[in-house]
N, C-alpha and C positions, 0 to 999 in steps of 0.2 A: 387478335388472337396470337399469343407466340407459346410454341412450347419450349419450356428451359431444361436442359440437360445439364446437372451439377455436377462437375466431378472432381476427383481430387488430384488432377493434374497440373503441371506446374509448366507446362511445356505452352509454348507461344501458338501453337496449332495442333489441332488433334483431328483424327478421323474417325467420324460417326460415319457408318454405312459408306455410301460414295462420294459422300461431300466432304469438304476439310473447314472446319469451323474457327473461324480466327479469335483470336484472344479479345472479348469484346467488355471484359470487366465486368460482367454482373454479379450486382453485390444483393443478395436477398437480405432484407433486414425483418424477422418476424415480430420481433417486440415492437417495432416501430411502424408495423405494417407499410412497408416500403420495400421497392425494387429500384437500387442505382444503378446507373448505367453512365456510358459514356458516348456524348452525341459524336463527336467525330475523334473514335476510340484508337483510329491509326496516328493521331497527332499528338504528339507531348502535349499537355499541359489543357488538354480539352475540357471544356465544360463540362459537368454532368447533371441529369436530371433526375427527381425521384416520382417514379411510378405508384399510384397507390395501389394497395394490394392487400389482399386478406390470403393469410395464410394458415392453414391448419398443420400445428407442429406437435408430433408424437413426441411429449414428454413421460416415457415410463407407461405408466397405465392409464394415463388422462390425456387427453387431446385440449391444446390451447389453441383457441382462436383468437387470433390478434383483429382487433377492431380499430385502430387507430390509423389516422391519415385519410383524406379524402381528396385533396389536389395535388398535381404536378407543381413543381417548383424547382427552378433553376437554382445551384448553388458552385461553389468552386471548389474543383474535384481534388485541391490542396489543402483543403478545410481538415482540422483538427483530428486526430486519430481518437473515437471512443473505445475503451475497453470493450470485449467482449463479456458477454452477463452469461455467466456458466453456472448451473447447481451441479453438486456432487454429482460425479457418474456412478450409474448402478451398472453396468456390464463392461465389457473389454470395448466395444464398440463404442460407447458414450467417453470411454478413456481416451482413445484415440482420436475422436472428434473433438472434444476437447482441448487436447493437447495442440490439435492441428490450428483452432482459433488463438489460443494463447501465443503458439511461436510464430503465426503471422503477423498479430498485432505487436510484440515486443521485437521482432527483427523491424519491421517498420519504425518503432518507437526508438529504438534505439541508432537507426539510421539517422532518422530526426535530430538526436540528440547530438549524434557525433557531430553533424553538420553545423547546428548551432554553436558547439563546442571549439569547434574550428574556425568560426567566425569570431570568438569571445575570446580565448583562451588567453591570447597574446596580450591584449588589454588588460584584462582580469589580473594575470599574473605580474602584470607590472605594480599592480596596486599592493599597498603596504596590506598585510594581513596585520589585524588588529590583535596585539598581546594580550593575554589572559589579565584580567585587573589586581591588582595586589590585595592580598588578604588582609584587612586590618581589623575584621572583628576579633575581638577577644575569644579564646578560646579553640579557634580554628587559624590561628597564624603558622601552626606548625605543618599544614597539609600542603603535600608535594603535587603540582599540576602535574598532568598527564602531558607524556612527551608529544607536542604539536608538529612535529616532521611529518610529512606526506609519506606515506608509506603505498608502496607497490606490490598489488597481488596478483600483479596479472601472470607473472610466471606461473601460479598455483592454478589460477582460472584456465589457462591455456594448458597446462600440463595434466596432473593426476587430480586436481579440484582442491577446494578449500578444507582445511580442519575449522572448524566453525565453533565456537562457546556462545552458548545464549544463556545470558544469565537474568534471572526474572522473566523465564521465557515464555510462560502464558500459554495460548495456545500455537506457539509459535509462526506467528505470520512473519517474521523475519527470513525464515528458512524458507517458507513458501515463495517470498518476494524474489529470493536468490534463484530458485529454481525456476521460476518463470521467467526469469529475464535471461535464463540460459546459461547460467554458473552452476557446474557441479561441485557435489559437496562431496569431499572423500570422506569426513568424518565428521558427526556431530556430536557433542558435549551438551546435555542440558540441566540448569538448576532452575526448579519450580516448585514452589513450597505448597502448592495449592494440588489436590490430590484430582479434582473435576479437570482441572486445567489439564493435568498430565494425562488423564484417561483420554481426553478430546483429542490432544496434541497427538497422542500414540496412533488414534485412528486415522485423524487427517495425514499422516506419515505415510501410512498404508496407501492410501488414496493416492498420496501426491506419488509413489514410487510406482505405482501401477499407472500412473498418466505420463511420469518422467523416467522410465528405468534409468535410460542411460545418465541421468544428472542426480539421481537418487536412490542409488542400489540398495537393496536391504540391510545390508552390510554395513552401509554408511550410518545407521541409525539403531541397529539392534543393540546397542547396549548403550543407549544417548542418557539413559536414566538413569544409569548404576555408575556412570566414572566419576561423579561428583555428589557430593551431598546436595539432598534437597532443599537444604534450608542452606542460605548463601551466608549466613554467619559461621557455619560451621566448617567452611574451607579453609584449609590449612596448606601449609607448604608442601607436606606431602602428596596432598591431593593433586596440585597443582605440578609439582614435580613428574608426576605419573601420566600427565597429560601431552607431555611431549610437543614438540613445536605448535605454535597456533598461528592461525592466518588472519583469522577475524574475531572478535569480541563485540556481541551485541548484548544491551540492555535498554529495556523502558523501564527504570526503575519507580517504585508506587509516587503516586502524584498527590495524594490525598493533602499533604502537608503544606502543598503549594497550589491549591486548588481555588478557582475565585468563586466557585457552589460553596465551597466552606464557609460559614459565617466565624467558624474561629479556628481558621487555619494556623496551626504552627510551625511551619515550614520544617526544617530540621531537626525541630525537636518533637517533632510527630513519630510515633515509633515506626509508621509505616515507611514513611518517606526518609528515615534513617538510615536505611538500608544503602543508600547512598555511599554512606563512609565504607560500608563491607564491599560494595560493588568496584569502588577506587583500589580499597587494598586487594581485592583480588587482580585487576587491571595490573596493578604494580607488581603484584607477586611472578604475574606471568611473562611481564616484559623484563624483569630482573633474571628469572630462572631462563627463557625462552628467548629474548631478545625481543627490540619492538613488533610489535604487529599491530594490522588494522584494527580500528575500534569504530563502532556506529553507537551513539547514546541519545535515546529520545526521552521529554517530559513536557509536561505544560510550559507555556511561558508566564512566568511569573514577574518578568521586568520590571512593571508598573503595578505590580499587587498594592491593593490600599492600604494593606497592613505595612507599616514601617519595616518592623524588624523582619518580617517575612520578606521584603522587598530585598531587605538590604544582605540578608542569607541565600538569597538566589543571584542577585548581582555581584557580590562580593565571593562568597562561599562555592557555590555550584558552578558560575561561570570562572571563577578564579581557579578550579583545578581543570576544568573541560575546556576552556576558551568559551569567546563570545557567542558560536554556533549562529546557527540562523532559524528564524522563526516563520512558518508561512502556514498557509491553510490548503486542506488538502483538497479543495473547489479549485484551486487554483491548477492543479494537474489533473483534473477529470473526475474526482469524487462527488457524489451525489449528496454527499453529507459534509458541513462543516466542522474541521477539527484543527484547530489553530494550534501547533505544536512546535516546539524547538528541538533542534537535531544539531548534536554536535560529533564530529567525525575527522580523524586524519585520512581521509583515502580521496579528498576532493578541496581545492581553497575554498573559503563559506563567498569569498566576493565572487568566483566562477559559477557555484551552486546559486547566489542569489539571482543572478543576470540569466539563469537558464530557466529558473522559474519564472521570472519576470515575464521572459520571453516565451516560454511554452502557454502561461495565462491569456498573453496577449492573440494566442492564436487558438484557445479553446473553442469548442463549436458551441457556435450559438445555440443549435437546435436541441442540445442535451437539455432534458427534462427529468425528472423524476417519475415522470409518468413511463418513462422506459422501462422501468425495475417494477413497477407497481404488480401486483395478481390480477388475473381478469376479474373485470366486473367493479376494479376499484380506480378511484379518478383522484388526480392530483387538485389541490385547491388553488386559487389565484392567489400571489404573492401580495401579501398588504404592506409590507416594507421590503428594503434591502438591506436591513442593518448585518452586520457579519462580525465575528472577533477578531478580524485582522483587516488590513488593508485592499484584498481582495473579496469583492463583492459581485456575485452572479446573480442574486433574484432579481426582477425588474417588478415593480410594484403593477398589477392588473393582468400579468402573465402567466401562465401555469408556473407552480413552482419549479427550479432549478434545481436547488438544493435544500436537505433537509438541515434544521438544526442540529447541533451536536449531541451524538448519543452517549449516555452517561452509563454508569454501573447499574443505577438503580431503574425499574421498570416503567416509571415514570418522574419527567422534568418540569420544570414551570414552560417549556417550550413546547410538551407534549398533552397541556392540560387545557381545559374550556373550549375557546374559539381560536387556538393558536393557529396559522399558516402551516405548519407542519403536520398537522393531522391529516388523514387521508379520508377522502369522502368514500364508504363502503356500498357495495351493492345494494343496502337496504336505506340509502341515503342518511347515515348515520356518520358523525365524524370520530374517527378511530386514529389512535397512534398507530405507526407503521409497524407491519408485524415482522416476526423475526426473519421469517426469509427476505422480506423487502429491505431491513436492515443489513442482514449480510451482504445482498446485492451492492445496498447502495457505497459499502466502504471496500467494494473489489473482491470479496468471500465468495467462496462456493456455496453456493444456496443451498441449506438443508443439513446442516452441520448436527444438529441434535440427532439426525437419524443414523448417525454413524455409528452410534454405539448401541448397545444391546443389554439392558435394556434403552430406550432414547433416553438423552440427559433433559431434564424438566424444562420449559421456559426461561424460568427466572435464573436459572444457571446459565443458561446461554446466553441471555441478554447481559448479565453480569461478566459473563467473560469476553464478550464482544466490546461492552463499552469500555472494558480495561485494555484493549487491544490497540496496536496501531495500525493506522488506517494502510491498506495495501496498494492503493491508488500513490501515498506518499512514500513508499517503501520500494515499489518498481519504478518511478521515477528516480528516486536516490540511487538507487544500483545503477539503473541505466546512464545517468548522468554518471557516475563513477566508472563504468566501462567505457563510455565515450570518452572522457577525460584521460583515463591510464591509458588505453591502447592508442589515442591518438596524439598523447603527448607525451607520456614519460617513455615509451617505447620507441618513439620517432627519432 
């Protein structure tokens, strides 16, 4: 028997009564049902062990009992970090507790990435960055590539904070990722045509501001939806001029034209994916008016699409304007759901980002499982196959599922029908698709987003918005890598 007192002290020692308790590194994990401790806590690099435990966790009005784990096991204490699973806080105390969880995680993550960057950056920068391919397709040859020069944003990060423009902002995943990574936002401008996305994004900004008031003060987003037209096609030069200098532009333009799930993909001829041209015009307009700035753009990877014309439009036109970019699966950086996406940015060399993802994937926690994020009474199936949309595969046949299939905007996809392995076994022994809460957790979001609005947003709308959003594991890893690279290399 042992009585454990958990405090928020960061001191190496603390005084309890008349006894001095050393920093023994107890790490309770109610979701896994384990308590981790270091066997020889005074020795650096000491191995750690897991004790089987059952925790009663007070979550608002309900108590969740953890029932996982039955045995102790020795593990390497230097194993990969696992992002904390946090549901939307309901009061000031939960805001404070959630902030501590995130800050501790990202402090360690950025530290690990900085170490990785310092070991890789010299060799990576010596490699030649591939230039954007020439655009030879008829009708597109007049398009101008974006400036590929690396942009240093560290002065703004260290100083007053970033001025951020989110085009096709959705529920503002990128803003949340910036805040979680410890980057202050001084001013936020958003363009998002979907009114439901704007409503949910506004509610999420209020929660994030309460959690991280020093990084996202209310004045930073007070007029974020009124500074630009909410239809990107309506953004004109006068709107861009009124923005003033911008530090970072982020956009995940609609992917339907390039989606592999579509049997009649139209590429850039799709009215939704043709927003690409509006996005490029806005970025060119901002850089022409206010000077070069950072940008990060995301979309599906269609480099080997089965439709030849779609493939050529992607490889020549999209990559001809944005550069080659780098595609990787979200599971490589800790996500509980596959999401193979290509990112283009002028904040970090592509070759370096590739190496950092590869190294991070090699150290990914082998213990991580979708069981960690399921609601009480629900159980993950054993993996039937290890297929993945990219080279990063985590599922092992015969073992509990480690990552769900990709989530899409529709309520169901082929991966969540019949006897598919991504279905979850409910308390009534029925196979069901992951719940909205489980999908939110899988992609790194605060759980319970639908409850942020009054009346709550319906489930189908939430699933649609979530399926069209960027994965927070990918985004936070990207911004963490940018910080590690720019602070360690550009400022040295």
